[in-house]
PAMISE-539801 format. One line per field, with one value per residue (C-alpha): residue number from 1; chain; y, x, z. Coordinates in nm, 4 decimals. Example, Ala and Ser with C-alpha at 12.3 -4.5 7.8 and 13.67 -1.06 7.14 Angstrom:
residues 2
num	c(1, 2);
chaine	c(A, A);
c2	c(-0.4500, -0.1060);
c1	c(1.2300, 1.3670);
c3	c(0.7800, 0.7140);
END
This chain:
residues 367
num	c(1, 2, 3, 4, 5, 6, 7, 8, 9, 10, 11, 12, 13, 14, 15, 16, 17, 18, 19, 20, 21, 22, 23, 24, 25, 26, 27, 28, 29, 30, 31, 32, 33, 34, 35, 36, 37, 38, 39, 40, 41, 42, 43, 44, 45, 46, 47, 48, 49, 50, 51, 52, 53, 54, 55, 56, 57, 58, 59, 60, 61, 62, 63, 64, 65, 66, 67, 68, 69, 70, 71, 72, 73, 74, 75, 76, 77, 78, 79, 80, 81, 82, 83, 84, 85, 86, 87, 88, 89, 90, 91, 92, 93, 94, 95, 96, 97, 98, 99, 100, 101, 102, 103, 104, 105, 106, 107, 108, 109, 110, 111, 112, 113, 114, 115, 116, 117, 118, 119, 120, 121, 122, 123, 124, 125, 126, 127, 128, 129, 130, 131, 132, 133, 134, 135, 136, 137, 138, 139, 140, 141, 142, 143, 144, 145, 146, 147, 148, 149, 150, 151, 152, 153, 154, 155, 156, 157, 158, 159, 160, 161, 162, 163, 164, 165, 166, 167, 168, 169, 170, 171, 172, 173, 174, 175, 176, 177, 178, 179, 180, 181, 182, 183, 184, 185, 186, 187, 188, 189, 190, 191, 192, 193, 194, 195, 196, 197, 198, 199, 200, 201, 202, 203, 204, 205, 206, 207, 208, 209, 210, 211, 212, 213, 214, 215, 216, 217, 218, 219, 220, 221, 222, 223, 224, 225, 226, 227, 228, 229, 230, 231, 232, 233, 234, 235, 236, 237, 238, 239, 240, 241, 242, 243, 244, 245, 246, 247, 248, 249, 250, 251, 252, 253, 254, 255, 256, 257, 258, 259, 260, 261, 262, 263, 264, 265, 266, 267, 268, 269, 270, 271, 272, 273, 274, 275, 276, 277, 278, 279, 280, 281, 282, 283, 284, 285, 286, 287, 288, 289, 290, 291, 292, 293, 294, 295, 296, 297, 298, 299, 300, 301, 302, 303, 304, 305, 306, 307, 308, 309, 310, 311, 312, 313, 314, 315, 316, 317, 318, 319, 320, 321, 322, 323, 324, 325, 326, 327, 328, 329, 330, 331, 332, 333, 334, 335, 336, 337, 338, 339, 340, 341, 342, 343, 344, 345, 346, 347, 348, 349, 350, 351, 352, 353, 354, 355, 356, 357, 358, 359, 360, 361, 362, 363, 364, 365, 366, 367);
chaine	c(A, A, A, A, A, A, A, A, A, A, A, A, A, A, A, A, A, A, A, A, A, A, A, A, A, A, A, A, A, A, A, A, A, A, A, A, A, A, A, A, A, A, A, A, A, A, A, A, A, A, A, A, A, A, A, A, A, A, A, A, A, A, A, A, A, A, A, A, A, A, A, A, A, A, A, A, A, A, A, A, A, A, A, A, A, A, A, A, A, A, A, A, A, A, A, A, A, A, A, A, A, A, A, A, A, A, A, A, A, A, A, A, A, A, A, A, A, A, A, A, A, A, A, A, A, A, A, A, A, A, A, A, A, A, A, A, A, A, A, A, A, A, A, A, A, A, A, A, A, A, A, A, A, A, A, A, A, A, A, A, A, A, A, A, A, A, A, A, A, A, A, A, A, A, A, A, A, A, A, A, A, A, A, A, A, A, A, A, A, A, A, A, A, A, A, A, A, A, A, A, A, A, A, A, A, A, A, A, A, A, A, A, A, A, A, A, A, A, A, A, A, A, A, A, A, A, A, A, A, A, A, A, A, A, A, A, A, A, A, A, A, A, A, A, A, A, A, A, A, A, A, A, A, A, A, A, A, A, A, A, A, A, A, A, A, A, A, A, A, A, A, A, A, A, A, A, A, A, A, A, A, A, A, A, A, A, A, A, A, A, A, A, A, A, A, A, A, A, A, A, A, A, A, A, A, A, A, A, A, A, A, A, A, A, A, A, A, A, A, A, A, A, A, A, A, A, A, A, A, A, A, A, A, A, A, A, A, A, A, A, A, A, A, A, A, A, A, A, A, A, A, A, A, A, A, A, A, A, A, A, A, A, A, A, A, A, A);
c2	c(9.3970, 9.2020, 8.9600, 8.5868, 8.4837, 8.1738, 8.0229, 7.7701, 7.5475, 7.4215, 7.5771, 7.2983, 7.3106, 7.2182, 7.4873, 7.7444, 7.6542, 7.6895, 8.0251, 8.1556, 8.0462, 8.1958, 8.5168, 8.6335, 8.6363, 8.9856, 8.8638, 8.6557, 8.7426, 8.4605, 8.3774, 8.0917, 7.9412, 7.7023, 7.5993, 7.6424, 7.8104, 7.6964, 7.3928, 7.1731, 6.8089, 6.6354, 6.9249, 6.9692, 6.6052, 6.5815, 6.5515, 6.7477, 6.4908, 6.5394, 6.1891, 6.2848, 6.1749, 5.8666, 5.7531, 5.4382, 5.6195, 5.6412, 5.7268, 5.8741, 6.1388, 6.0138, 6.0874, 6.3968, 6.5649, 6.4818, 6.6440, 6.9557, 6.9906, 6.9267, 7.1860, 7.4393, 7.4063, 7.5215, 7.8562, 7.8693, 7.8655, 8.1649, 8.3412, 8.3108, 8.4058, 8.7202, 8.8146, 8.7550, 8.8037, 8.4663, 8.1787, 7.8400, 7.5583, 7.3741, 7.0924, 7.0725, 6.7851, 6.5153, 6.1779, 5.8682, 5.5514, 5.2512, 4.9283, 4.7078, 4.4283, 4.4511, 4.1557, 4.1435, 4.1875, 4.5089, 4.6190, 4.5795, 4.7770, 5.0667, 5.0540, 5.0803, 5.3758, 5.5561, 5.5202, 5.6419, 5.9440, 6.0381, 6.0290, 6.2611, 6.5117, 6.4063, 6.2479, 5.9448, 5.7719, 5.4090, 5.3970, 5.0831, 5.0055, 5.1498, 5.4821, 5.4939, 5.4289, 5.6946, 5.9660, 5.8833, 5.7083, 5.7428, 5.4834, 5.1330, 4.8960, 4.8268, 4.8224, 4.9917, 5.2847, 5.5128, 5.8803, 6.1388, 6.4818, 6.6604, 6.5496, 6.7799, 6.8191, 7.1262, 7.2468, 7.2060, 7.4518, 7.7250, 7.6679, 7.6900, 8.0061, 8.1680, 8.0728, 8.2302, 8.5488, 8.5897, 8.5243, 8.7822, 9.0346, 8.9663, 9.0287, 8.6866, 8.7020, 8.4257, 8.3369, 8.0891, 8.0550, 7.9624, 7.5968, 7.5474, 7.3811, 7.3847, 7.4775, 7.6209, 7.4707, 7.5572, 7.3150, 7.3608, 7.0924, 6.7562, 6.9167, 7.1520, 7.4724, 7.5829, 7.9419, 8.0070, 7.8765, 7.9049, 7.9244, 8.0800, 8.2178, 8.4094, 8.3473, 8.3823, 8.3889, 8.1919, 8.1468, 7.8564, 7.6488, 7.4481, 7.1838, 7.1106, 7.0315, 6.6750, 6.4590, 6.7684, 6.7582, 6.4549, 6.6172, 6.8812, 6.6483, 6.3281, 6.1981, 6.2475, 6.0246, 5.8856, 5.9320, 6.0379, 5.7898, 5.8943, 5.6913, 5.8572, 5.6970, 5.8055, 5.9025, 5.9597, 6.1143, 6.2267, 6.5330, 6.4329, 6.6245, 6.4471, 6.5622, 6.6200, 6.6271, 6.2800, 6.2125, 6.4878, 6.8252, 6.9437, 6.6560, 6.5970, 6.4291, 6.2721, 5.9050, 5.6600, 5.2840, 5.0382, 5.3287, 5.5072, 5.8567, 6.0554, 6.4214, 6.6479, 6.9916, 7.1337, 7.1813, 6.8104, 6.7954, 6.5394, 6.4498, 6.0773, 5.9051, 5.8173, 5.5429, 5.4293, 5.3317, 5.2320, 5.2742, 4.9802, 4.8541, 5.0988, 5.4329, 5.6395, 5.5192, 5.5685, 5.6518, 5.3405, 5.4061, 5.0746, 5.1778, 5.4992, 5.3077, 5.0769, 5.3797, 5.5104, 5.1768, 5.1506, 5.4917, 5.3843, 5.0719, 5.2924, 5.5553, 5.4059, 5.7450, 5.8363, 5.6142, 5.9090, 6.1564, 6.3332, 6.3256, 6.6897, 6.6113, 6.3625, 6.4417, 6.2777, 6.3623, 6.1998, 6.1626, 6.1443, 5.8310, 5.7675, 5.4162, 5.4069, 5.5886, 5.6751, 5.9480, 6.2412, 6.3429, 6.6493, 6.6790, 6.8364, 6.7195, 6.4724, 6.6366, 6.9906, 7.2593, 7.4788, 7.2702, 7.1264, 6.8595, 6.8925, 6.6426, 6.2882, 6.3340, 6.0664, 6.0827, 6.3188, 6.6452, 6.8501, 6.6871, 6.7399, 7.0774, 7.2842, 7.0412, 7.0339, 7.4124, 7.3882, 7.1219, 7.3358, 7.6353, 7.4130, 7.2975, 7.6623, 7.7208, 7.9779, 8.0434);
c1	c(14.1286, 14.2809, 14.0513, 14.1177, 14.2481, 14.0787, 14.1967, 13.9674, 14.1238, 13.8668, 13.5461, 13.3095, 12.9731, 13.1270, 13.3960, 13.1446, 12.8954, 13.1670, 13.2745, 12.9184, 12.8394, 13.1660, 13.1109, 12.8497, 13.0974, 13.2555, 13.5636, 13.6822, 13.8775, 13.7995, 13.9911, 13.9055, 14.1585, 14.0900, 14.2757, 13.9636, 13.6206, 13.3688, 13.1400, 13.3731, 13.4768, 13.2472, 13.0016, 12.9807, 12.8871, 12.6268, 12.2518, 12.1727, 11.9272, 11.8920, 11.8249, 11.7718, 11.4445, 11.4068, 11.7598, 11.7901, 12.0327, 11.8637, 12.1274, 12.4693, 12.6460, 12.5076, 12.1474, 12.2299, 12.3981, 12.1104, 11.8620, 12.0762, 12.1148, 11.7517, 11.6348, 11.8964, 11.8180, 11.4601, 11.5932, 11.9192, 11.7690, 11.5342, 11.8070, 12.0552, 11.7989, 11.7072, 12.0710, 12.1933, 11.8886, 11.9698, 11.7251, 11.8317, 11.6236, 11.4834, 11.2340, 11.0107, 10.7958, 10.9885, 11.1361, 10.9432, 11.1438, 11.0131, 11.0154, 11.1367, 11.2025, 10.8705, 10.9013, 10.7596, 11.0975, 11.1542, 10.8012, 10.8612, 11.1834, 11.0011, 10.7122, 10.9630, 11.1362, 10.8068, 10.7154, 11.0576, 11.0530, 10.7050, 10.8298, 11.1138, 10.8787, 10.9375, 10.7003, 10.7125, 10.4276, 10.3890, 10.2144, 10.0656, 10.1098, 9.7702, 9.8566, 10.1860, 10.0064, 9.7482, 9.9911, 10.2756, 10.1271, 10.4554, 10.6216, 10.6245, 10.6965, 10.3682, 10.5201, 10.4607, 10.6791, 10.7844, 10.7088, 10.9162, 10.7544, 11.0208, 11.3218, 11.4447, 11.6486, 11.8432, 12.0947, 12.4368, 12.6134, 12.3516, 12.3655, 12.7455, 12.7582, 12.4963, 12.6936, 13.0039, 12.8218, 12.6598, 12.9888, 13.1629, 12.8967, 12.9839, 13.3539, 13.4994, 13.7798, 13.7974, 14.0936, 13.9989, 14.3300, 14.5200, 14.6238, 14.7632, 15.1031, 15.2334, 15.1790, 15.4350, 15.4535, 15.6089, 15.6504, 15.4562, 15.5754, 15.4756, 15.2354, 15.2598, 15.0873, 15.0235, 15.1370, 15.1146, 14.9367, 15.1224, 14.9502, 15.0376, 15.3663, 15.1665, 15.1237, 14.8424, 14.9149, 14.6582, 14.5345, 14.3184, 14.3243, 14.0234, 14.0941, 13.7836, 13.9431, 13.8172, 14.0849, 14.3056, 14.3393, 14.5683, 14.8928, 14.8651, 14.8281, 15.0188, 15.2394, 15.1001, 15.0772, 14.7443, 14.7457, 14.4196, 14.3135, 14.0635, 13.9705, 13.8318, 13.4971, 13.3698, 13.0094, 12.8509, 12.5106, 12.2894, 12.0789, 11.7728, 11.4939, 11.1629, 10.9145, 10.6722, 10.6633, 10.6318, 10.3230, 10.1358, 10.3031, 10.1814, 10.3479, 10.7101, 10.9021, 11.2427, 11.1976, 11.4487, 11.4815, 11.7693, 12.0075, 11.9128, 11.7640, 11.5487, 11.5404, 11.2879, 11.4167, 11.1010, 11.0113, 11.0454, 11.4104, 11.5547, 11.8837, 11.9478, 12.2223, 12.4520, 12.7052, 12.9314, 13.2643, 13.5413, 13.9076, 14.1207, 14.3928, 14.6318, 14.5425, 14.2287, 13.8805, 13.8054, 13.4548, 13.2833, 13.0383, 12.8692, 12.8004, 12.6356, 12.4259, 12.3143, 12.1969, 12.0035, 11.8353, 11.7535, 11.5853, 11.3824, 11.2745, 11.1394, 10.9896, 10.9418, 10.8609, 11.2267, 11.3067, 11.1979, 11.4136, 11.7131, 12.0461, 12.1486, 12.4759, 12.6602, 12.9084, 13.1206, 13.3122, 13.5246, 13.3842, 13.6293, 13.5550, 13.7460, 13.8876, 14.0045, 13.7234, 13.3545, 13.2498, 13.2737, 13.5967, 13.5280, 13.7902, 14.1150, 14.4145, 14.6103, 14.9188, 14.8142, 14.6735, 14.4954, 14.4026, 14.0547, 13.9639, 13.6228, 13.6443, 13.5665, 13.1888, 13.1689, 12.8145, 12.6717, 12.8612, 12.5576, 12.3323, 12.5725, 12.7246, 12.5154, 12.5784, 12.9488, 12.9643, 12.8007, 13.0491, 13.3406, 13.2071, 13.1955, 13.5547, 13.6569, 13.4717, 13.2475, 12.8848);
c3	c(19.1623, 18.8729, 18.6971, 18.7028, 18.3604, 18.2191, 17.8908, 17.7203, 17.4555, 17.2053, 17.0716, 16.9881, 17.1588, 17.4962, 17.4895, 17.3655, 17.6408, 17.9055, 17.7613, 17.7624, 18.1171, 18.2443, 18.0488, 18.2963, 18.5861, 18.6127, 18.7992, 18.5039, 18.1895, 17.9456, 17.6271, 17.3894, 17.1491, 16.8626, 16.5497, 16.3329, 16.3295, 16.5914, 16.5609, 16.3555, 16.4133, 16.6662, 16.6965, 16.3220, 16.2722, 16.5495, 16.4905, 16.8049, 16.9418, 17.3176, 17.4454, 17.8061, 17.9640, 17.7453, 17.8296, 18.0362, 18.2674, 18.6063, 18.8651, 18.9288, 18.7258, 18.3929, 18.4918, 18.6988, 18.4028, 18.1708, 18.4082, 18.4434, 18.0671, 17.9774, 18.2287, 18.1225, 17.7518, 17.8125, 17.9372, 17.7394, 17.3888, 17.4390, 17.6363, 17.3501, 17.0854, 17.2809, 17.3362, 16.9807, 16.7580, 16.6004, 16.5572, 16.6909, 16.5359, 16.8394, 16.7942, 17.1026, 16.9712, 17.1505, 17.0608, 16.9573, 17.0263, 16.8335, 17.0315, 16.7497, 17.0003, 17.1823, 17.4215, 17.7734, 17.9408, 17.7466, 17.8254, 18.1994, 18.1724, 18.0076, 18.2555, 18.5365, 18.3715, 18.3069, 18.6753, 18.7866, 18.5568, 18.6786, 19.0393, 18.9370, 18.7726, 18.4106, 18.1605, 17.9321, 17.7506, 17.6399, 17.3012, 17.1555, 16.7860, 16.6965, 16.8565, 16.6688, 16.3393, 16.4131, 16.5222, 16.2822, 15.9758, 15.7854, 16.0091, 15.8603, 16.1513, 16.3303, 16.6779, 17.0129, 17.1113, 17.3946, 17.3457, 17.5315, 17.4893, 17.6951, 17.4930, 17.2179, 16.9006, 16.7938, 16.5366, 16.7038, 16.4738, 16.5204, 16.8957, 16.9067, 16.6958, 16.9195, 17.2311, 17.0798, 16.9789, 17.3187, 17.4966, 17.2762, 17.3679, 17.7303, 17.6727, 17.5929, 17.3368, 17.0737, 16.8491, 16.5755, 16.3944, 16.7056, 16.7264, 17.0756, 17.0520, 17.4083, 17.7710, 18.0113, 18.3594, 18.6906, 18.9797, 19.3024, 19.5428, 19.4005, 19.1534, 18.8552, 18.7557, 18.3984, 18.3609, 17.9876, 17.6780, 17.3468, 17.0084, 16.6749, 16.8112, 17.0710, 17.4414, 17.6904, 18.0616, 18.2588, 18.6120, 18.4940, 18.1757, 18.0565, 17.7941, 17.5854, 17.2515, 17.2152, 17.0567, 17.0325, 17.4100, 17.4021, 17.2795, 17.5530, 17.8516, 17.7743, 17.9187, 18.2698, 18.5783, 18.4568, 18.0779, 17.9173, 17.6511, 17.3856, 17.0789, 16.7643, 16.6800, 16.3402, 16.2808, 15.9388, 15.8679, 15.5782, 15.5027, 15.2992, 15.1273, 15.0772, 14.8107, 15.0972, 15.4753, 15.6229, 15.8309, 16.0116, 15.9443, 16.2846, 16.4701, 16.3749, 16.6574, 16.6165, 16.5217, 16.6608, 16.6396, 16.6596, 16.7378, 16.4143, 16.4238, 16.1826, 16.2816, 16.1028, 16.0047, 15.8418, 15.4753, 15.4056, 15.5140, 15.7541, 15.9147, 15.9336, 16.1251, 16.2543, 16.2034, 16.4855, 16.3284, 16.5661, 16.4757, 16.3693, 16.6014, 16.4388, 16.2832, 16.2366, 16.1412, 15.7721, 15.6553, 15.5241, 15.2402, 15.3071, 15.6677, 15.5504, 15.2986, 15.5811, 15.7765, 15.4764, 15.4161, 15.7852, 15.7710, 15.4664, 15.6545, 15.9336, 15.6995, 15.3502, 15.1943, 15.2399, 14.9393, 14.7256, 14.9149, 14.7632, 14.9435, 14.9853, 15.1586, 15.3725, 15.6450, 15.9109, 16.2248, 16.4917, 16.8415, 17.1341, 17.3382, 17.6624, 17.6778, 18.0386, 18.2213, 18.1781, 17.9353, 17.9653, 18.1405, 18.3560, 18.6269, 18.7327, 18.5298, 18.7399, 18.8875, 18.7929, 19.0228, 18.7675, 18.4625, 18.4073, 18.1536, 17.9861, 17.7040, 17.5914, 17.5591, 17.2886, 17.1420, 17.4038, 17.3617, 17.2581, 17.5161, 17.8053, 17.7125, 17.9594, 18.2444, 18.1605, 18.1902, 18.5337, 18.6429, 18.5264, 18.7228, 19.0305, 18.9758, 18.9527, 19.2830, 19.1146, 19.2124);
END
């Protein structure tokens, strides 16, 4: 029996996760196309902080996908490391969210969330200011916090490369110098079917096409009856090296406060970010040095010892944010019988990649 041909366009963390999860299904022949090497653009600029359990999302798809991803990551990371022999940096020491606005209304909101998470089988802890000082003496604001021991942080690029390697071992074929320029369609009643994907003067016949190319998805699907609208939101981050490890070397959670994150990498190195820079009315967002400096100064305010840190590098990337529907967009393309959109994850591509792969499998009617 002929295998079902699946073509995935885009190999950031989402496309790579879909490819890997589909690679274990013998009835599929999976091909991945991208204009550049994996883990660029949005994935390459991400900090890999998995804000799942501590998220204020409590119902609907937003919370369902977080639960799926957080559970899957606990098995996925060791699975990939065993399959590939690669190490994926994976911080299991949780996230500490500083309550910089520690009023009673906020306190009640967190108490309610802690109770709800406990009922769902997850765990959150409310720390008073003294506990924060004792456990994390490098933090300057003397404020209470919420500690989430089951949230994680990982290296998005290492994860994506491991997903690609493991998928290749399972027979997936990747082409990384293959910018997709067009799709061929045939009409089926009042709908259309994509028959062929064109890239680099080559063609790939397809039974199903999955579009996970972030902002690169737009030229392939518009115009359509309900045009997909994605805005590029820029994010900048820094890689710092401190003369010494901050706080207790044995307890290095991600520190977050006022939407700013400090992610420990080991050996006195930290990722700090990220800016959220929206595009102007016309054109693309342009990296603002002042915005990056604000992030750095905000990190120093949280952890004053970072004033002595050296900036090893800075980087930026564009995140695809839907403007006419909730993020992410995981659905059949309107008017098409065999095209699936898996894009528009905005700031949660790494967090939601495993759940996205599961949703795509369901849309393909695969077990």
